[in-house]
mmCIF file of the N, C-alpha and C atoms, coordinates in Angstrom:
data_MODEL
# 
_entry.id   MODEL 
# 
loop_
_atom_site.group_PDB 
_atom_site.id 
_atom_site.type_symbol 
_atom_site.label_atom_id 
_atom_site.label_alt_id 
_atom_site.label_comp_id 
_atom_site.label_asym_id 
_atom_site.label_entity_id 
_atom_site.label_seq_id 
_atom_site.pdbx_PDB_ins_code 
_atom_site.Cartn_x 
_atom_site.Cartn_y 
_atom_site.Cartn_z 
_atom_site.occupancy 
_atom_site.B_iso_or_equiv 
_atom_site.pdbx_formal_charge 
_atom_site.auth_seq_id 
_atom_site.auth_comp_id 
_atom_site.auth_asym_id 
_atom_site.auth_atom_id 
_atom_site.pdbx_PDB_model_num 
ATOM 1   N N  . MET A 1 1  ? 0.843   -1.190 0.000  1.00 0.00 ? 1  MET A N  1 
ATOM 2   C CA . MET A 1 1  ? 0.000   0.000  0.000  1.00 0.00 ? 1  MET A CA 1 
ATOM 3   C C  . MET A 1 1  ? 0.883   1.246  0.000  1.00 0.00 ? 1  MET A C  1 
ATOM 4   N N  . GLU A 1 2  ? 0.533   2.204  -0.843 1.00 0.00 ? 2  GLU A N  1 
ATOM 5   C CA . GLU A 1 2  ? 1.333   3.408  -0.972 1.00 0.00 ? 2  GLU A CA 1 
ATOM 6   C C  . GLU A 1 2  ? 1.085   4.354  0.200  1.00 0.00 ? 2  GLU A C  1 
ATOM 7   N N  . ASN A 1 3  ? 2.137   5.062  0.594  1.00 0.00 ? 3  ASN A N  1 
ATOM 8   C CA . ASN A 1 3  ? 2.071   6.024  1.686  1.00 0.00 ? 3  ASN A CA 1 
ATOM 9   C C  . ASN A 1 3  ? 1.778   7.409  1.094  1.00 0.00 ? 3  ASN A C  1 
ATOM 10  N N  . PHE A 1 4  ? 0.691   8.037  1.528  1.00 0.00 ? 4  PHE A N  1 
ATOM 11  C CA . PHE A 1 4  ? 0.302   9.345  1.021  1.00 0.00 ? 4  PHE A CA 1 
ATOM 12  C C  . PHE A 1 4  ? 0.526   10.454 2.053  1.00 0.00 ? 4  PHE A C  1 
ATOM 13  N N  . ASN A 1 5  ? 1.433   10.248 3.004  1.00 0.00 ? 5  ASN A N  1 
ATOM 14  C CA . ASN A 1 5  ? 1.685   11.246 4.045  1.00 0.00 ? 5  ASN A CA 1 
ATOM 15  C C  . ASN A 1 5  ? 2.240   12.555 3.499  1.00 0.00 ? 5  ASN A C  1 
ATOM 16  N N  . HIS A 1 6  ? 2.706   12.554 2.272  1.00 0.00 ? 6  HIS A N  1 
ATOM 17  C CA . HIS A 1 6  ? 3.268   13.763 1.679  1.00 0.00 ? 6  HIS A CA 1 
ATOM 18  C C  . HIS A 1 6  ? 2.194   14.633 1.015  1.00 0.00 ? 6  HIS A C  1 
ATOM 19  N N  . ILE A 1 7  ? 0.938   14.179 1.010  1.00 0.00 ? 7  ILE A N  1 
ATOM 20  C CA . ILE A 1 7  ? -0.166  14.966 0.458  1.00 0.00 ? 7  ILE A CA 1 
ATOM 21  C C  . ILE A 1 7  ? -0.940  15.570 1.621  1.00 0.00 ? 7  ILE A C  1 
ATOM 22  N N  . LEU A 1 8  ? -0.923  16.883 1.702  1.00 0.00 ? 8  LEU A N  1 
ATOM 23  C CA . LEU A 1 8  ? -1.541  17.609 2.807  1.00 0.00 ? 8  LEU A CA 1 
ATOM 24  C C  . LEU A 1 8  ? -2.794  18.308 2.289  1.00 0.00 ? 8  LEU A C  1 
ATOM 25  N N  . LEU A 1 9  ? -3.910  18.151 3.000  1.00 0.00 ? 9  LEU A N  1 
ATOM 26  C CA . LEU A 1 9  ? -5.193  18.713 2.582  1.00 0.00 ? 9  LEU A CA 1 
ATOM 27  C C  . LEU A 1 9  ? -5.707  19.698 3.628  1.00 0.00 ? 9  LEU A C  1 
ATOM 28  N N  . PHE A 1 10 ? -6.254  20.822 3.136  1.00 0.00 ? 10 PHE A N  1 
ATOM 29  C CA . PHE A 1 10 ? -6.717  21.891 4.022  1.00 0.00 ? 10 PHE A CA 1 
ATOM 30  C C  . PHE A 1 10 ? -8.046  22.454 3.551  1.00 0.00 ? 10 PHE A C  1 
ATOM 31  N N  . ARG A 1 11 ? -8.881  22.839 4.504  1.00 0.00 ? 11 ARG A N  1 
ATOM 32  C CA . ARG A 1 11 ? -10.098 23.608 4.250  1.00 0.00 ? 11 ARG A CA 1 
ATOM 33  C C  . ARG A 1 11 ? -9.677  25.079 4.328  1.00 0.00 ? 11 ARG A C  1 
ATOM 34  N N  . THR A 1 12 ? -10.066 25.870 3.316  1.00 0.00 ? 12 THR A N  1 
ATOM 35  C CA . THR A 1 12 ? -9.640  27.272 3.284  1.00 0.00 ? 12 THR A CA 1 
ATOM 36  C C  . THR A 1 12 ? -10.800 28.188 2.917  1.00 0.00 ? 12 THR A C  1 
ATOM 37  N N  . ASP A 1 13 ? -10.502 29.476 2.874  1.00 0.00 ? 13 ASP A N  1 
ATOM 38  C CA . ASP A 1 13 ? -11.439 30.459 2.321  1.00 0.00 ? 13 ASP A CA 1 
ATOM 39  C C  . ASP A 1 13 ? -10.827 31.128 1.088  1.00 0.00 ? 13 ASP A C  1 
ATOM 40  N N  . ILE A 1 14 ? -10.039 30.368 0.350  1.00 0.00 ? 14 ILE A N  1 
ATOM 41  C CA . ILE A 1 14 ? -9.467  30.826 -0.921 1.00 0.00 ? 14 ILE A CA 1 
ATOM 42  C C  . ILE A 1 14 ? -10.558 30.586 -1.967 1.00 0.00 ? 14 ILE A C  1 
ATOM 43  N N  . LYS A 1 15 ? -11.424 31.583 -2.158 1.00 0.00 ? 15 LYS A N  1 
ATOM 44  C CA . LYS A 1 15 ? -12.690 31.383 -2.868 1.00 0.00 ? 15 LYS A CA 1 
ATOM 45  C C  . LYS A 1 15 ? -12.681 31.822 -4.328 1.00 0.00 ? 15 LYS A C  1 
ATOM 46  N N  . SER A 1 16 ? -11.638 32.499 -4.756 1.00 0.00 ? 16 SER A N  1 
ATOM 47  C CA . SER A 1 16 ? -11.659 33.025 -6.118 1.00 0.00 ? 16 SER A CA 1 
ATOM 48  C C  . SER A 1 16 ? -10.303 32.836 -6.785 1.00 0.00 ? 16 SER A C  1 
ATOM 49  N N  . GLU A 1 17 ? -10.309 33.029 -8.080 1.00 0.00 ? 17 GLU A N  1 
ATOM 50  C CA . GLU A 1 17 ? -9.057  32.962 -8.831 1.00 0.00 ? 17 GLU A CA 1 
ATOM 51  C C  . GLU A 1 17 ? -8.098  34.055 -8.356 1.00 0.00 ? 17 GLU A C  1 
ATOM 52  N N  . GLU A 1 18 ? -8.647  35.208 -7.969 1.00 0.00 ? 18 GLU A N  1 
ATOM 53  C CA . GLU A 1 18 ? -7.818  36.305 -7.460 1.00 0.00 ? 18 GLU A CA 1 
ATOM 54  C C  . GLU A 1 18 ? -7.145  35.914 -6.141 1.00 0.00 ? 18 GLU A C  1 
ATOM 55  N N  . ASP A 1 19 ? -7.890  35.248 -5.257 1.00 0.00 ? 19 ASP A N  1 
ATOM 56  C CA . ASP A 1 19 ? -7.307  34.772 -3.999 1.00 0.00 ? 19 ASP A CA 1 
ATOM 57  C C  . ASP A 1 19 ? -6.175  33.785 -4.290 1.00 0.00 ? 19 ASP A C  1 
ATOM 58  N N  . LYS A 1 20 ? -6.435  32.895 -5.212 1.00 0.00 ? 20 LYS A N  1 
ATOM 59  C CA . LYS A 1 20 ? -5.446  31.882 -5.587 1.00 0.00 ? 20 LYS A CA 1 
ATOM 60  C C  . LYS A 1 20 ? -4.181  32.547 -6.138 1.00 0.00 ? 20 LYS A C  1 
ATOM 61  N N  . GLN A 1 21 ? -4.369  33.540 -6.989 1.00 0.00 ? 21 GLN A N  1 
ATOM 62  C CA . GLN A 1 21 ? -3.230  34.248 -7.566 1.00 0.00 ? 21 GLN A CA 1 
ATOM 63  C C  . GLN A 1 21 ? -2.462  35.041 -6.513 1.00 0.00 ? 21 GLN A C  1 
ATOM 64  N N  . ALA A 1 22 ? -3.164  35.516 -5.480 1.00 0.00 ? 22 ALA A N  1 
ATOM 65  C CA . ALA A 1 22 ? -2.497  36.256 -4.403 1.00 0.00 ? 22 ALA A CA 1 
ATOM 66  C C  . ALA A 1 22 ? -1.537  35.349 -3.633 1.00 0.00 ? 22 ALA A C  1 
ATOM 67  N N  . LEU A 1 23 ? -1.885  34.063 -3.507 1.00 0.00 ? 23 LEU A N  1 
ATOM 68  C CA . LEU A 1 23 ? -1.034  33.118 -2.781 1.00 0.00 ? 23 LEU A CA 1 
ATOM 69  C C  . LEU A 1 23 ? 0.004   32.432 -3.677 1.00 0.00 ? 23 LEU A C  1 
ATOM 70  N N  . GLN A 1 24 ? -0.176  32.523 -4.972 1.00 0.00 ? 24 GLN A N  1 
ATOM 71  C CA . GLN A 1 24 ? 0.700   31.802 -5.893 1.00 0.00 ? 24 GLN A CA 1 
ATOM 72  C C  . GLN A 1 24 ? 2.191   32.094 -5.685 1.00 0.00 ? 24 GLN A C  1 
ATOM 73  N N  . PRO A 1 25 ? 2.616   33.359 -5.573 1.00 0.00 ? 25 PRO A N  1 
ATOM 74  C CA . PRO A 1 25 ? 4.055   33.602 -5.373 1.00 0.00 ? 25 PRO A CA 1 
ATOM 75  C C  . PRO A 1 25 ? 4.591   32.950 -4.094 1.00 0.00 ? 25 PRO A C  1 
ATOM 76  N N  . LEU A 1 26 ? 3.809   32.998 -3.036 1.00 0.00 ? 26 LEU A N  1 
ATOM 77  C CA . LEU A 1 26 ? 4.205   32.399 -1.759 1.00 0.00 ? 26 LEU A CA 1 
ATOM 78  C C  . LEU A 1 26 ? 4.415   30.894 -1.899 1.00 0.00 ? 26 LEU A C  1 
ATOM 79  N N  . LEU A 1 27 ? 3.453   30.222 -2.520 1.00 0.00 ? 27 LEU A N  1 
ATOM 80  C CA . LEU A 1 27 ? 3.510   28.770 -2.624 1.00 0.00 ? 27 LEU A CA 1 
ATOM 81  C C  . LEU A 1 27 ? 4.495   28.318 -3.702 1.00 0.00 ? 27 LEU A C  1 
ATOM 82  N N  . ASP A 1 28 ? 4.577   29.056 -4.793 1.00 0.00 ? 28 ASP A N  1 
ATOM 83  C CA . ASP A 1 28 ? 5.500   28.685 -5.871 1.00 0.00 ? 28 ASP A CA 1 
ATOM 84  C C  . ASP A 1 28 ? 6.960   28.826 -5.454 1.00 0.00 ? 28 ASP A C  1 
ATOM 85  N N  . LYS A 1 29 ? 7.272   29.821 -4.638 1.00 0.00 ? 29 LYS A N  1 
ATOM 86  C CA . LYS A 1 29 ? 8.676   30.053 -4.280 1.00 0.00 ? 29 LYS A CA 1 
ATOM 87  C C  . LYS A 1 29 ? 9.181   29.121 -3.175 1.00 0.00 ? 29 LYS A C  1 
ATOM 88  N N  . ASN A 1 30 ? 8.261   28.447 -2.489 1.00 0.00 ? 30 ASN A N  1 
ATOM 89  C CA . ASN A 1 30 ? 8.680   27.542 -1.417 1.00 0.00 ? 30 ASN A CA 1 
ATOM 90  C C  . ASN A 1 30 ? 9.220   26.252 -2.027 1.00 0.00 ? 30 ASN A C  1 
ATOM 91  N N  . LYS A 1 31 ? 10.523  26.054 -1.902 1.00 0.00 ? 31 LYS A N  1 
ATOM 92  C CA . LYS A 1 31 ? 11.172  24.902 -2.540 1.00 0.00 ? 31 LYS A CA 1 
ATOM 93  C C  . LYS A 1 31 ? 10.763  23.569 -1.911 1.00 0.00 ? 31 LYS A C  1 
ATOM 94  N N  . ASN A 1 32 ? 10.102  23.604 -0.759 1.00 0.00 ? 32 ASN A N  1 
ATOM 95  C CA . ASN A 1 32 ? 9.629   22.371 -0.109 1.00 0.00 ? 32 ASN A CA 1 
ATOM 96  C C  . ASN A 1 32 ? 8.254   21.933 -0.603 1.00 0.00 ? 32 ASN A C  1 
ATOM 97  N N  . ILE A 1 33 ? 7.631   22.746 -1.450 1.00 0.00 ? 33 ILE A N  1 
ATOM 98  C CA . ILE A 1 33 ? 6.333   22.402 -2.018 1.00 0.00 ? 33 ILE A CA 1 
ATOM 99  C C  . ILE A 1 33 ? 6.550   21.902 -3.439 1.00 0.00 ? 33 ILE A C  1 
ATOM 100 N N  . GLU A 1 34 ? 6.229   20.626 -3.650 1.00 0.00 ? 34 GLU A N  1 
ATOM 101 C CA . GLU A 1 34 ? 6.397   20.004 -4.967 1.00 0.00 ? 34 GLU A CA 1 
ATOM 102 C C  . GLU A 1 34 ? 5.274   20.444 -5.921 1.00 0.00 ? 34 GLU A C  1 
ATOM 103 N N  . GLN A 1 35 ? 4.046   20.424 -5.426 1.00 0.00 ? 35 GLN A N  1 
ATOM 104 C CA . GLN A 1 35 ? 2.859   20.812 -6.194 1.00 0.00 ? 35 GLN A CA 1 
ATOM 105 C C  . GLN A 1 35 ? 1.832   21.382 -5.239 1.00 0.00 ? 35 GLN A C  1 
ATOM 106 N N  . TRP A 1 36 ? 0.941   22.193 -5.778 1.00 0.00 ? 36 TRP A N  1 
ATOM 107 C CA . TRP A 1 36 ? -0.186  22.679 -4.988 1.00 0.00 ? 36 TRP A CA 1 
ATOM 108 C C  . TRP A 1 36 ? -1.330  23.041 -5.920 1.00 0.00 ? 36 TRP A C  1 
ATOM 109 N N  . ASN A 1 37 ? -2.535  23.005 -5.392 1.00 0.00 ? 37 ASN A N  1 
ATOM 110 C CA . ASN A 1 37 ? -3.703  23.503 -6.109 1.00 0.00 ? 37 ASN A CA 1 
ATOM 111 C C  . ASN A 1 37 ? -4.825  23.775 -5.124 1.00 0.00 ? 37 ASN A C  1 
ATOM 112 N N  . VAL A 1 38 ? -5.783  24.557 -5.588 1.00 0.00 ? 38 VAL A N  1 
ATOM 113 C CA . VAL A 1 38 ? -6.971  24.875 -4.793 1.00 0.00 ? 38 VAL A CA 1 
ATOM 114 C C  . VAL A 1 38 ? -8.183  24.510 -5.638 1.00 0.00 ? 38 VAL A C  1 
ATOM 115 N N  . ASP A 1 39 ? -9.093  23.758 -5.043 1.00 0.00 ? 39 ASP A N  1 
ATOM 116 C CA . ASP A 1 39 ? -10.325 23.383 -5.726 1.00 0.00 ? 39 ASP A CA 1 
ATOM 117 C C  . ASP A 1 39 ? -11.374 24.452 -5.446 1.00 0.00 ? 39 ASP A C  1 
ATOM 118 N N  . LEU A 1 40 ? -11.529 25.380 -6.370 1.00 0.00 ? 40 LEU A N  1 
ATOM 119 C CA . LEU A 1 40 ? -12.469 26.484 -6.192 1.00 0.00 ? 40 LEU A CA 1 
ATOM 120 C C  . LEU A 1 40 ? -13.922 26.046 -6.330 1.00 0.00 ? 40 LEU A C  1 
ATOM 121 N N  . ASP A 1 41 ? -14.145 24.846 -6.835 1.00 0.00 ? 41 ASP A N  1 
ATOM 122 C CA . ASP A 1 41 ? -15.505 24.333 -6.993 1.00 0.00 ? 41 ASP A CA 1 
ATOM 123 C C  . ASP A 1 41 ? -15.994 23.551 -5.776 1.00 0.00 ? 41 ASP A C  1 
ATOM 124 N N  . ASP A 1 42 ? -15.100 23.224 -4.874 1.00 0.00 ? 42 ASP A N  1 
ATOM 125 C CA . ASP A 1 42 ? -15.458 22.473 -3.673 1.00 0.00 ? 42 ASP A CA 1 
ATOM 126 C C  . ASP A 1 42 ? -15.944 23.439 -2.597 1.00 0.00 ? 42 ASP A C  1 
ATOM 127 N N  . GLU A 1 43 ? -16.943 23.054 -1.836 1.00 0.00 ? 43 GLU A N  1 
ATOM 128 C CA . GLU A 1 43 ? -17.479 23.950 -0.792 1.00 0.00 ? 43 GLU A CA 1 
ATOM 129 C C  . GLU A 1 43 ? -16.466 24.247 0.304  1.00 0.00 ? 43 GLU A C  1 
ATOM 130 N N  . ASP A 1 44 ? -15.438 23.416 0.448  1.00 0.00 ? 44 ASP A N  1 
ATOM 131 C CA . ASP A 1 44 ? -14.385 23.653 1.444  1.00 0.00 ? 44 ASP A CA 1 
ATOM 132 C C  . ASP A 1 44 ? -13.166 24.345 0.845  1.00 0.00 ? 44 ASP A C  1 
ATOM 133 N N  . TYR A 1 45 ? -13.213 24.668 -0.450 1.00 0.00 ? 45 TYR A N  1 
ATOM 134 C CA . TYR A 1 45 ? -12.087 25.319 -1.134 1.00 0.00 ? 45 TYR A CA 1 
ATOM 135 C C  . TYR A 1 45 ? -10.776 24.638 -0.752 1.00 0.00 ? 45 TYR A C  1 
ATOM 136 N N  . VAL A 1 46 ? -10.712 23.362 -1.065 1.00 0.00 ? 46 VAL A N  1 
ATOM 137 C CA . VAL A 1 46 ? -9.618  22.506 -0.597 1.00 0.00 ? 46 VAL A CA 1 
ATOM 138 C C  . VAL A 1 46 ? -8.289  22.901 -1.234 1.00 0.00 ? 46 VAL A C  1 
ATOM 139 N N  . LEU A 1 47 ? -7.325  23.163 -0.367 1.00 0.00 ? 47 LEU A N  1 
ATOM 140 C CA . LEU A 1 47 ? -5.944  23.393 -0.766 1.00 0.00 ? 47 LEU A CA 1 
ATOM 141 C C  . LEU A 1 47 ? -5.211  22.069 -0.616 1.00 0.00 ? 47 LEU A C  1 
ATOM 142 N N  . ARG A 1 48 ? -4.599  21.619 -1.694 1.00 0.00 ? 48 ARG A N  1 
ATOM 143 C CA . ARG A 1 48 ? -3.856  20.360 -1.701 1.00 0.00 ? 48 ARG A CA 1 
ATOM 144 C C  . ARG A 1 48 ? -2.392  20.685 -1.943 1.00 0.00 ? 48 ARG A C  1 
ATOM 145 N N  . ILE A 1 49 ? -1.548  20.246 -1.020 1.00 0.00 ? 49 ILE A N  1 
ATOM 146 C CA . ILE A 1 49 ? -0.106  20.496 -1.097 1.00 0.00 ? 49 ILE A CA 1 
ATOM 147 C C  . ILE A 1 49 ? 0.610   19.159 -1.136 1.00 0.00 ? 49 ILE A C  1 
ATOM 148 N N  . VAL A 1 50 ? 1.572   19.034 -2.034 1.00 0.00 ? 50 VAL A N  1 
ATOM 149 C CA . VAL A 1 50 ? 2.449   17.870 -2.052 1.00 0.00 ? 50 VAL A CA 1 
ATOM 150 C C  . VAL A 1 50 ? 3.802   18.338 -1.539 1.00 0.00 ? 50 VAL A C  1 
ATOM 151 N N  . SER A 1 51 ? 4.204   17.800 -0.389 1.00 0.00 ? 51 SER A N  1 
ATOM 152 C CA . SER A 1 51 ? 5.477   18.158 0.220  1.00 0.00 ? 51 SER A CA 1 
ATOM 153 C C  . SER A 1 51 ? 5.991   16.981 1.032  1.00 0.00 ? 51 SER A C  1 
ATOM 154 N N  . TYR A 1 52 ? 7.259   16.709 0.870  1.00 0.00 ? 52 TYR A N  1 
ATOM 155 C CA . TYR A 1 52 ? 7.876   15.604 1.610  1.00 0.00 ? 52 TYR A CA 1 
ATOM 156 C C  . TYR A 1 52 ? 8.507   16.075 2.921  1.00 0.00 ? 52 TYR A C  1 
ATOM 157 N N  . SER A 1 53 ? 8.520   17.388 3.168  1.00 0.00 ? 53 SER A N  1 
ATOM 158 C CA . SER A 1 53 ? 9.172   17.879 4.381  1.00 0.00 ? 53 SER A CA 1 
ATOM 159 C C  . SER A 1 53 ? 8.293   18.784 5.241  1.00 0.00 ? 53 SER A C  1 
ATOM 160 N N  . LEU A 1 54 ? 7.326   19.474 4.646  1.00 0.00 ? 54 LEU A N  1 
ATOM 161 C CA . LEU A 1 54 ? 6.481   20.370 5.426  1.00 0.00 ? 54 LEU A CA 1 
ATOM 162 C C  . LEU A 1 54 ? 5.381   19.598 6.145  1.00 0.00 ? 54 LEU A C  1 
ATOM 163 N N  . LYS A 1 55 ? 4.960   20.134 7.250  1.00 0.00 ? 55 LYS A N  1 
ATOM 164 C CA . LYS A 1 55 ? 3.874   19.564 8.043  1.00 0.00 ? 55 LYS A CA 1 
ATOM 165 C C  . LYS A 1 55 ? 2.640   20.462 7.928  1.00 0.00 ? 55 LYS A C  1 
ATOM 166 N N  . HIS A 1 56 ? 1.497   19.956 8.358  1.00 0.00 ? 56 HIS A N  1 
ATOM 167 C CA . HIS A 1 56 ? 0.253   20.722 8.298  1.00 0.00 ? 56 HIS A CA 1 
ATOM 168 C C  . HIS A 1 56 ? 0.398   22.090 8.959  1.00 0.00 ? 56 HIS A C  1 
ATOM 169 N N  . ASP A 1 57 ? 0.995   22.128 10.146 1.00 0.00 ? 57 ASP A N  1 
ATOM 170 C CA . ASP A 1 57 ? 1.135   23.390 10.874 1.00 0.00 ? 57 ASP A CA 1 
ATOM 171 C C  . ASP A 1 57 ? 1.952   24.421 10.098 1.00 0.00 ? 57 ASP A C  1 
ATOM 172 N N  . ASP A 1 58 ? 2.952   23.972 9.340  1.00 0.00 ? 58 ASP A N  1 
ATOM 173 C CA . ASP A 1 58 ? 3.772   24.885 8.535  1.00 0.00 ? 58 ASP A CA 1 
ATOM 174 C C  . ASP A 1 58 ? 2.916   25.602 7.494  1.00 0.00 ? 58 ASP A C  1 
ATOM 175 N N  . ILE A 1 59 ? 2.085   24.832 6.816  1.00 0.00 ? 59 ILE A N  1 
ATOM 176 C CA . ILE A 1 59 ? 1.235   25.396 5.763  1.00 0.00 ? 59 ILE A CA 1 
ATOM 177 C C  . ILE A 1 59 ? 0.164   26.298 6.360  1.00 0.00 ? 59 ILE A C  1 
ATOM 178 N N  . ILE A 1 60 ? -0.455  25.854 7.443  1.00 0.00 ? 60 ILE A N  1 
ATOM 179 C CA . ILE A 1 60 ? -1.502  26.652 8.102  1.00 0.00 ? 60 ILE A CA 1 
ATOM 180 C C  . ILE A 1 60 ? -0.948  28.021 8.490  1.00 0.00 ? 60 ILE A C  1 
ATOM 181 N N  . GLU A 1 61 ? 0.203   28.045 9.107  1.00 0.00 ? 61 GLU A N  1 
ATOM 182 C CA . GLU A 1 61 ? 0.809   29.314 9.518  1.00 0.00 ? 61 GLU A CA 1 
ATOM 183 C C  . GLU A 1 61 ? 1.115   30.197 8.307  1.00 0.00 ? 61 GLU A C  1 
ATOM 184 N N  . MET A 1 62 ? 1.664   29.603 7.275  1.00 0.00 ? 62 MET A N  1 
ATOM 185 C CA . MET A 1 62 ? 2.027   30.335 6.067  1.00 0.00 ? 62 MET A CA 1 
ATOM 186 C C  . MET A 1 62 ? 0.794   30.987 5.423  1.00 0.00 ? 62 MET A C  1 
ATOM 187 N N  . VAL A 1 63 ? -0.276  30.228 5.276  1.00 0.00 ? 63 VAL A N  1 
ATOM 188 C CA . VAL A 1 63 ? -1.488  30.734 4.627  1.00 0.00 ? 63 VAL A CA 1 
ATOM 189 C C  . VAL A 1 63 ? -2.186  31.764 5.517  1.00 0.00 ? 63 VAL A C  1 
ATOM 190 N N  . GLN A 1 64 ? -2.275  31.488 6.814  1.00 0.00 ? 64 GLN A N  1 
ATOM 191 C CA . GLN A 1 64 ? -2.927  32.421 7.726  1.00 0.00 ? 64 GLN A CA 1 
ATOM 192 C C  . GLN A 1 64 ? -2.158  33.736 7.828  1.00 0.00 ? 64 GLN A C  1 
ATOM 193 N N  . ASP A 1 65 ? -0.843  33.685 7.741  1.00 0.00 ? 65 ASP A N  1 
ATOM 194 C CA . ASP A 1 65 ? -0.038  34.908 7.767  1.00 0.00 ? 65 ASP A CA 1 
ATOM 195 C C  . ASP A 1 65 ? -0.324  35.805 6.567  1.00 0.00 ? 65 ASP A C  1 
ATOM 196 N N  . HIS A 1 66 ? -0.916  35.243 5.532  1.00 0.00 ? 66 HIS A N  1 
ATOM 197 C CA . HIS A 1 66 ? -1.277  36.014 4.341  1.00 0.00 ? 66 HIS A CA 1 
ATOM 198 C C  . HIS A 1 66 ? -2.771  36.338 4.294  1.00 0.00 ? 66 HIS A C  1 
ATOM 199 N N  . GLY A 1 67 ? -3.442  36.170 5.449  1.00 0.00 ? 67 GLY A N  1 
ATOM 200 C CA . GLY A 1 67 ? -4.810  36.657 5.597  1.00 0.00 ? 67 GLY A CA 1 
ATOM 201 C C  . GLY A 1 67 ? -5.925  35.692 5.224  1.00 0.00 ? 67 GLY A C  1 
ATOM 202 N N  . TYR A 1 68 ? -5.584  34.431 5.014  1.00 0.00 ? 68 TYR A N  1 
ATOM 203 C CA . TYR A 1 68 ? -6.606  33.448 4.647  1.00 0.00 ? 68 TYR A CA 1 
ATOM 204 C C  . TYR A 1 68 ? -6.800  32.433 5.774  1.00 0.00 ? 68 TYR A C  1 
ATOM 205 N N  . SER A 1 69 ? -8.022  31.951 5.859  1.00 0.00 ? 69 SER A N  1 
ATOM 206 C CA . SER A 1 69 ? -8.339  30.883 6.804  1.00 0.00 ? 69 SER A CA 1 
ATOM 207 C C  . SER A 1 69 ? -7.819  29.567 6.250  1.00 0.00 ? 69 SER A C  1 
ATOM 208 N N  . CYS A 1 70 ? -7.280  28.731 7.132  1.00 0.00 ? 70 CYS A N  1 
ATOM 209 C CA . CYS A 1 70 ? -6.721  27.457 6.699  1.00 0.00 ? 70 CYS A CA 1 
ATOM 210 C C  . CYS A 1 70 ? -6.705  26.503 7.883  1.00 0.00 ? 70 CYS A C  1 
ATOM 211 N N  . CYS A 1 71 ? -7.302  25.322 7.702  1.00 0.00 ? 71 CYS A N  1 
ATOM 212 C CA . CYS A 1 71 ? -7.249  24.308 8.743  1.00 0.00 ? 71 CYS A CA 1 
ATOM 213 C C  . CYS A 1 71 ? -7.144  22.934 8.093  1.00 0.00 ? 71 CYS A C  1 
ATOM 214 N N  . GLU A 1 72 ? -6.542  22.017 8.822  1.00 0.00 ? 72 GLU A N  1 
ATOM 215 C CA . GLU A 1 72 ? -6.339  20.676 8.305  1.00 0.00 ? 72 GLU A CA 1 
ATOM 216 C C  . GLU A 1 72 ? -7.670  20.010 8.009  1.00 0.00 ? 72 GLU A C  1 
ATOM 217 N N  . LEU A 1 73 ? -7.756  19.387 6.848  1.00 0.00 ? 73 LEU A N  1 
ATOM 218 C CA . LEU A 1 73 ? -8.948  18.653 6.455  1.00 0.00 ? 73 LEU A CA 1 
ATOM 219 C C  . LEU A 1 73 ? -8.725  17.191 6.821  1.00 0.00 ? 73 LEU A C  1 
ATOM 220 N N  . THR A 1 74 ? -9.578  16.685 7.715  1.00 0.00 ? 74 THR A N  1 
ATOM 221 C CA . THR A 1 74 ? -9.404  15.312 8.176  1.00 0.00 ? 74 THR A CA 1 
ATOM 222 C C  . THR A 1 74 ? -10.469 14.402 7.632  1.00 0.00 ? 74 THR A C  1 
# 
């Protein structure tokens, strides 16, 4: 069975393409983030991060410091 611990999922309030673009430089420049996306069609506006070194708390702090709500999706 494959280990998916490197895929981190979050409920956010990143509700628009503009919100997504506002966070893009932050997430793109972080060398510990392999991939990321936000599902703008999902009611939880799910942020999906692929990272082999970052933890949920790292991402939550990073996103919240930029004015968006972010919590681990369990």
